[in-house]
C-alpha positions, -999 to +999 in steps of 0.1 A: -192+341-617-210+315-636-246+322-647-261+296-624-243+310-593-264+331-570-254+367-566-238+376-532-263+389-506-264+427-503-257+445-470-291+452-452-305+462-420-312+449-395-279+433-389-279+398-372-253+379-355-249+359-388-243+391-409-207+397-421-190+422-398-180+444-428-217+451-436-217+476-407-192+497-428-217+498-457-246+508-435-233+531-407-215+565-409-178+557-405-170+583-379-199+571-357-190+534-363-153+540-353-164+558-321-189+529-313-162+502-317-136+523-298-159+527-268-162+489-267-126+482-274-135+464-306-111+464-336-134+453-364-134+485-385-115+480-417-103+446-407-097+421-436-111+393-416-144+412-411-151+409-448-158+372-444-164+367-406-198+371-390-204+388-357-210+354-341-177+340-355-158+372-345-172+369-309-161+333-308-127+339-322-118+368-299-133+354-267-099+346-253-079+372-272-060+403-261-090+426-265-114+402-248-146+387-261-179+405-268-215+396-268-224+393-305-262+399-300-256+430-278-231+444-303-256+438-332-284+455-313-263+485-306-252+487-343-287+485-355-296+515-332-265+534-344-275+527-380-308+544-375-291+575-360-261+576-383-267+561-417-236+558-440-225+589-459-222+585-497-185+596-495-177+567-472-187+542-500-157+548-522-140+515-531-105+511-517-079+488-532-055+468-510-028+492-520-050+521-509-057+505-476-020+499-469-012+535-479-040+547-455-024+528-427+011+539-434+003+575-440-026+582-417-033+617-408-033+631-373-055+613-348-088+631-341 
């Protein structure tokens, strides 16, 4: 990164429809976030596209997809409430390499 380039924005609350989807993983307890997404049939958790895609972009991209669309504003409102009740745990913030992510997918433990 050159000295004159601005630093990337840090994940923060409240989330907006223009926030990167992955920010939720930095701000909300992973177990609670997975359950929240599962209840809504949303597959954003740990998705590589979520690292660059905003909630608004995700809603637009998936509106005709196999999982159906979602209302980005309603989703973000729910996530902001969830973040108040279930802030991220320090243990969830361990960086994972691409190799680690693939290994986690291939050798996942038993479903809870």
